[in-house]
N, C-alpha and C positions, 0 to 999 in steps of 0.2 A: 504494500500500500504506500502511496506517495506521502511524503512529508511536506510537500509544498502546500502552504496554507490555502492559496486560491483553489487548488485542485481539491483539497479536502472539503472546502466550503461548497464547491460546485457539486461534488459527489453527494454531500449531505442534502443539498437543496434538490438535486435530481431525485433522490430517494423520497423526499417529502412531497414533491410536486407530482412525480410520476409521468408528467407529460412534457417535461422540459426537453429541449433539443440540445445536443452537445455544444453548440457554439452560441447559445443564447447568452446575452450579456449577463454577468453575475448580478448587476444592479437590478435588472428586470426580474431575475429569478427571486431575489430577496423581496422585491415589491409584491410580486405575485404570491409568494409564500406568506408574507405578513397580511396581505389582503385575505387570503384563504382562512386566516385565523381571526379575522375581524379586527385587525389592529390598525388598519388604514382609515383615517378619518378625512384626509385631504390628500388628493393626488399630488399636490405640490410639497408635501411633507418631506423633509430631508431624509436621506437614507440613514444617517446617524440617529435621528429621532426614532425611526422605525426599528432600528437595531436595539435601541434602549427599551422600547416597548416590548420587543420580542424577548429580550433578556428578562425583563420584569415578569412577563407572562409565563415563561418557562420556569423561572425560579418559584413564582407563586403557585404554579400548577403542581410543583413538587413539595408543597407545604412549607416553604421557607419564606421569610420576609426579605425582599431584595434590599441590599445595601444601596447607598446613594452613588458610589463611584463605579465607573465602568470596569476598572481593573478588579475591584472587589466582586462585582457581579460575575465576571468570568471565573474567578476563584470559586464562587458558589456553584457555577455550572459544572466545574470539574469535580467538586465534591459530590454533586448529585449523581454523577456517573461512576463514583467510587474510586476516583483517582486522587492523588495528592497534588494540591495546587502549587504552582510555581510563583515566584515573584514577578515573572515576566508575562505580560498579557498574551503575546503571540504563542508562547509555550502552552498557556492554558487553553487557547483556542484549538491548537493542534491536539492536545490531550482530549478535549471534549469531542471534537469531530471524529477523531480516531476511535474513541470508545464507542460512540454511536454507530459508526460504520462497521465496527467489529461484530455488532449484534443484529444489524439490519442488512438484509440481502439487497445489494444495489447492483443492477445490471451494468455491464460494461458500457460506458458511454464514449469510448474511443478517444480518450484524451492522451 
């Protein structure tokens, strides 16, 4: 499995959306995924805002109270999947996506 963060995100979203195409822009995939969860209130909303909403949604859905900082939220995400958080946000993102992809069957999307 790739350790490239962008590829891990793409694989995660591909598995969540089910109908994504291999070369669909990552930003479009995130917007569609957040929309499918009912998190999009305005199509002009920034991707950063949507990501924060998704983090809060996922953390709350797993019976935790989200912390206020993004780095802390990613540490919570890693804890949810049973891994030990790092002090580096990108390491935590990789750990989260890798843990999810290890238990979810994702078809090869030709990356």
